[in-house]
C-alpha positions, 0 to 999 in steps of 0.5 A: 432774663433771670429776674429778681423776685420778692423771695430772691428766687429765679423761676424755674423756667426762666432758669431752664430756659437760660441753662438751655440757651447757654448750652446751645451757644456752647454746642454752636461754638463747638461746632464752629470749633470742629469746623475750623479745625477740619480734621480729615483723611483718606489714604494717599496714593503714594507712588511706588519706587522701585530701587535697584543698582547696576552691577560692575561693568568694564569701561568701553574704550572711547572712539579714537578721535584727534579733532572735534569739528562743529560750525562756528557758533557760540553754542555749537563750539561750547558743545564741541568743547564738552566733547574734548573735555570728555576725553580729557576727564577720561585720562585720554588725549584731549582732541582739538576743537575746530570750526574749520571743515577742512579739519575733517579727516577720514578718521579720528574725527568727531563732526556736526553737521547742520543740514536743513535739508535732512528732514530732521527738526528741533532737537532731533539728530542722528549719530553715525560711526564710523572711523569717527563719529558724525552728528547729523541734524537739521538745526543748531538745536539738534547738532547741540543735543547731539554733541553733548549726547556723544559727550555724556557717553564718552564721560560714562565710558559707555558705547558712543553709537550703539548699533541699534542707534546708527543712523536712527533719528533720536532726540529728547522726548521732552523739548522743555528742560528748565533749570534754576540758577543754582547758587549763582549770586547766593552769599557764601556766608560763613557766619550766617551758615555757622548760626543756622537760625536764618529761615528767611527764603529770600533767593536773589541772585543779584544781591551781592552786586547792589550799591546804595547810589550810583553807579548802583551796581558793583562791577567786580561782584557783577563779574564774579556772578557772571563766572558763576552763571557761565559755569552753571549754563555749561554744566546744564547744558552737558546735562541736557537741559536747554532753559534757565530760569532767572529771578528778576522782573521789577528791578529791571523796569523803569516805566518810563511810558507811564511815569510811575516813579517821580522825576529823580527817583533812584529807581529809574537810574538803578533799573537801566544800570541793572539792565546794563550789568546783568543783561549781558550776563543772562544773554549768555545763556541765550547765545549757548542755545538755552531759552531764558525765563525771568521769574517774578511774584506777583504782585511785584511791588515797591513803595513808589509803584504801590502809591501810584497804583493806588493813585491811579487804580484806586487800590490793589484791586487784581481784577482790574484791568487798569492795574494790570495795565501797569504791569503790562507796560513793564513787561512790554519794556522788559522784552524790549530792553532785554530781547533775549528773554523768552518769557516771563514765570510768575508765582502768586501762591507766596510773598511778602517780607520773608522772600525780600532781600534786606535793604532792598525796597522791591518786595511782592504781595499775595494779592492775586487769590481769586479766579477772576484775579488770576484770569485778569492778570493772565489775559493782560500779561498774555496779550503783552507777551504774544505781542512778541512771541513771548511766553507766560509760565504761570505756576499753580503753586497756590496751597491755601491761598484765597478762593484758588487755594487748592488750584495746585491740587484740585482738578475741578479748581484747575478748570474754574481757574485756568479752564477759560484761558486759552493762549498758545503762549501760556505754560502752566508749570506745576510740581509733580506732587499734591503738595510740596516736595515731600514723598509719601505724597500722591502725584499731582492729579491736575497734571493729567487735566487741561489742555495748556501746555505743561510743565513739570516741577522737580527738585534735587536738592530736597529741601525736606529731606536733609537739604542735599546734606545726605544721599537722596536718589529720586530717579525712581520717584521722578520717572514714575511721575514722568511716565504717568503724566506722558500717558494721561496728558499729551500737553506734557513738555517739559520739566523745570529741575531746581538744583539749589532753589527751595528752603532757607539758605542759611538754615542748612548745610553750607553747600551751594550748588557747583561752588561749595561743599559736597553738591554732587550728592544732589547733583546726581538728581539733576543729571537723572531728571534730565536723562529722563526727560530726554528718554522716560524709559531710560535704565535708571541703574545704568543711568546712575552708574554713568553719573558715577563714572562721570563724578566720582569714579573710574574704578568698576567696583567703586562705581558699583559700590556707590550705586549700590549706596544710592539705590539704598538712599530712599528707603533710609529717607523715607523710613528716617524722616516719615512716620509711615503709618500717618505719612500714608494719609493725606490730612486736612486740617485748620483749612490746610494740607499738613505735610506728611513729615509733619513731625519735622516742620519744616526742614530742620525743625523737629516739632514737639507740639500736641497738635502734631504728635496727637494727630500722627498717633491717632492715625497711626495707633493701629500700626504703632509698632510698625511706626516705631520699626520703621525708625529702627530700620531707617537707622540700620540702612543708614549704617549699611550705606556707611559700610558699602562705602567704607568698603571702597578704597580711596584709591578707587575714587577720583578724588579721595576727599569725596570719598571722605565727604560721602562717608561723613554724610552717611555717618551723619545720616546714621546719627540723625536717624538714630537720634530722631529713632528715638525721639520718635518712639518717645513721643508715640509711646507718650501718646499711647499713654494719654490715649490708653494709660497703659503702663507698658506704654509710659515704661517704653516712653520713658526709656526711649526718652533716656536714649533720645537724651544721650543721642540728642547730646551726642548728635549736638556735640558732633554736629552743632558748630558743623555748617556743612552737616549741621545739628537738627533744630531740636528746640521744639522738641525739647519744649514739648519733651518737658511739657510731656514729662509733666503730664503726670505730675500735673494730673496729680496736682489737679486732683489734689486742687479739685479735691480741695476745691470740691471740700471748699464749695461743700463747705460753702453750701451750709446755710448761713446761720451762724458761721462755723469757722472763720472764712465760712460765710465767704465760701457760702458767698462763693457757692451762692455766686456760682450756683444761685447768683440771684440769691446774693442780695439776701446773703450777708456779706463777709464778717471779717477779714477772714471772709473777704480774703476768701472771697478774693483769695480763693478764686485767685488761688484757684485760677492761679494754681488750675491755669498753671497746671493747664500750661504745665507751670510754663506758660506765663504769657497764658497765665497773664492772659487768663488772670488779667481778663478775670481780674479786669472784668471783676474790677470794672464790674465791681467798681460800677456796681459800688458807685451805682448800688453802693459800696456792699454791692462790690462784694456781691459782684466779687462773689458772682465772679468768683463763684463762676471762676471756681465752676470753671476751675472745677471743670477745668481740673476734672479734665486735667485730672485724667492724664494732665494737660497732655490728656486735654490737649489729646482730646481736643485734637482727636477726639471730636466727641470729647471735644464737643462735650467739653467745649459746650459745657466750658463756654456755657459756664464762660457765658454763665459769668454774664448771667451771674453777674447780672443776676447779682447786680439785680439781687443787690438792690433797686437796679433796673435791667438795663443799668445791670446789662450795662455794667455786664457790657461795660466789663466785658467791653473793657476786657476786649478793649484793653486785650486788643490794644495791649496785643495790638501794641506787642504785635499780633504775631509776636504775642501769638508766637510767645504764647504758642512757644510756651504752649507748645500747642501748634508747630514751633516753626510756624512763626520762624518761617512765614508766621502764625498769622500768615499760615493760619489766615488771621487777619492783622487787624484782629487786635484792632477790631477786638479793641473797636468792638470793646470800646463800643461795648464800653460806650453802650455799657456806659450809656445804659449803666450811667446815664438817667435816674436811678429807679426809685 
C-alpha cells in the first residue's frame, strides 16, 4: 500500500506495484466481460428451399355418387359427412349419408368397409374404383383415413382413385399427426387487439368460462368453447390430423388422496366443476378418432400446492422423488377422471407470470433445470402413465435454461439428459429447427439422435414472420426437414403442428384460426404439413394447388395465379424480414443464441439497440451491399405478388372478399418491407460510418433515414389503427435513431470538453507558489489529487471561494457533461446513478475525514475524489471524441481488442479512486492505515448499501428496463416479453445482495475507522 513519508512522496517501487496490480485487476475484469459477452459465430447450415408452382389444370369430374355409406360409429359417420360435404363444396348434388348396408347399390355409392380379415392394420386402407368407390380397411382408423383421403381429392377436383392406386395398400407415413387447439376459447377482445401492446403469452382456452365462485364455470361460455372445439376437430380431421393437444392439467386435479388443499378450499370444487364441464368437450375429439393430450408446464403450481410442497417436501427440490410423488397422484387422478386422455405433454423451458391467466392463481415455475431433475420427473410420471398405458410427451424446448439449456439443440446434452430414460411410453417432441421458429436456422441435430419415439414440432402461423398477416408458404422447408429426419432417425413417428399457438395474441393481427380474420393464409401450412406427414414425397406444387382449389377458387387460372403468389412468398419473407449475411451465421452471445432475425426482436418490435445492429453489421460488413440489396429485393417481390393477385378477377374467387383480403395482405407486406428496407439501410450505413468514418457511408445513411422517416410515417398512418393488419412497432427503432443522429454532435461535445479539461489540468500542473489567477490553487489541488494524492497533505487548501468552487464545481460539471455526452443527453437514469454514486462516496469519505482529522481534511478528500473523477472523465471523453457514444459501444460490442484495452484502463482508474482517497487521508494528518482503510471501506460500502436499497425499492427489473430504454443498448423488447432479468439470468436477489455487501463493508469500515484511539 502507498505509504506516507516525511517528504510526502510515495516510494517508486510501491507506486509501480500498485499501478501494476490495478491494471491486472482491470485486465481480469476485461477478461470476465469478454467471457460474459461470449460472442462467437459459425456458419449455419441453412436448409435449401426450392419453390415452384403448378400450372393451371382442368378439374377432374367427381364420381357420380348418390350415397355415402359407412359403419354406424360417430367417427366414421363424421368422415362420411365430410365426403358428402366435398360434393357440396364443388357445387354438385350432396350425397345422402347412411350407415345402412342396404343403402349400398351397384353404382353411385362411396362405401367404407372395416374388415379385420383384410390384413390391413392401423391407418392402412385400399381404394377400389368401379361404379362407385370402395374404401377397404382393417380398422376404424384405416376407414377414417380412406374416407378423408377421398373427401380431400373430391374437394381438390383431382382423380379420386388413380390407376396406380387401385387396390394398393396405402396409409399415412407418420402415424402421429397432432394439432394444437387453434383459437378455441381465445378471447376475441377488439379493444385489446386495438392497443397492440399486450405481449402476454398466456393461451389458456378456458379463461372465458371461468367464474370466481360456484358454479365456477359459465355454462354458456362452455357451450361456445365446445362449438369452437368441434369445428377445430372436424377441420383438422379433414386435413388428416389424428390427435389434438389441449392446455390444462392442474385445474382438473383435486389431490384428494393427499389432502393438498385444506377443507373448504375452493380449488377442489373448482377442479370437479372443470372436469364435469370440459371433460365432455375434450372427449369429442376422442370420440371422433383423435388422440387427446393435455399439456402443462412444470412445475405447475398454485399457492396452496406450493405451500403443501414446502411443508411436506421441504422445498421445491425437483430432484426429489417425494416432490414428484405429489404430481404422480395428480396425474393418476387426471387419467381416472378423464380416461379418454391419451397422455400428458410437458414443457419445462418456459413459465412464470407471462404465461399466467389474469385473475387465475394456477401458474408455473421454471424449476426443472438440471439433468437429474428432468430424469427424476420423467421416471416418476412415466411410471404413473405406464400403469394406465398412457404416454408422456416431453418437449425439449429448454433454450438458455440452466444446466439443460442446450438440450434442445445439442446432441451431447440430449444424450446426457435423456439417454438413460428408456420407456415405451415416452415421446420426445422437438422443434424442427435449431432454435425457435425462424428461417435461416439449421435443422435440429437432436432429431437425428436418440432411441426415443420422436415427433417434430411445426408452426403454421409463423409468429416471428408476420404472425399470419402475410403469405408465408412453408411447404418446401418442412418437407425437406421431415425427409432429412426420416432418413436419419427411424424413431420419428409424427408431427405436432401449431395452427395458432406461439407468440402474444394481442400484440399482432386480429386473426383467429377458423374464427376471425384472413386465417386461410396460414391454413395452407396446416394443410401442407399434414399432407407431407402422410406422404413426405408429395408433389408440393400440386398439393398447394389442391388447397387453393378447395379454399379460394375453382377457376383454373385463378388457382394458378394464387399458387404463384404463395410460391413467391418465401423469398419475400426471407429477404424482407432477415438480414442475410447475419442470418446465415449461428451466433452466441451473453450465454444465449440470438435469433437470425435479431433486428426485429421479437414479433413486431423493430429493434434500435447498439448491441443488435453493431453485431449485425460486424458479421455483414464484408457483404454489406448484398445485405442492403436484399431489402430492396424483398419490396420488389412483395410488389410482384401484389400484381399477380391483382391480375385475377373477383369473379374467379369462391368469395370475392377473400381476394380483397389477399390483396390487402400483400399491399401491407409491400408497405412494411419498403419501410424495413429503408430502416435496414439507415442502421447498416450508420454502423459502417461508426466503423470506418466514411463520408459516403454517412451520406447514404442520412439519405436512407429520410426515406425511412417518410415510409414509417406512411406505414403508421395507413396501418396504425388497423387491428387486422397492424403497423409494426417502431418505438425502439425511433429511440435508437434519435441517439444515432446525435453521435457526431456528441463527438464534438466530447472533443471540446476534453480540450478544456486538458487545459485545466495543465494549468493545475504549475507549482503552487503564488496563485496566478482565481481558482488556480483549486486546479492544482485537483491535479495533485488525481496523480499524486499522497502529496495533498503538503499542499495548501483552497484560499478562497474561487478555489472551493473549482474543487467542487469543475469535477461535478465535467462528470455531468461527460456523462450527458456519453448518454446522448437522453438517459437521466444513468446520469442519476453515476452522479449519485460519486457524490455519496465523496460526502461519506469527506465527512468521516473531517470528523477524524479535522475540517481541513475535507478538502483533501474532495481534491482526491475530484481529481480521479477528472481522470476517469478524460479517458471517457477521449473515446467519445472518436465518433461519439455510438463508436464507443461499437467497439465494446464488436472489437475485443479495443474493449479489453479500454476496460482494463477504465477499471484500473476506477480502483485508483480508492487508492487515491486512502493516500489523501494518510497525507492529511496522523491517521493509521487501519483508519484510512476503514473510511474508504465505509464510503464504498455506503454506495453499495444505498444503491442496493434504492434498486430493491424500485424493482430490479424496472430499473434495468428504464436504464435500457434510455440507453438503447440491449433489445427494447427484452423487458416487454419476459423481462431483462429472466433473459439474462440476473437473480432477483442482486440488489439485496449488494445492499448486504454494502452493509457489511460499512460495518467493517466503521469499526476500523471510528473505534479505538487516534494514533498519536
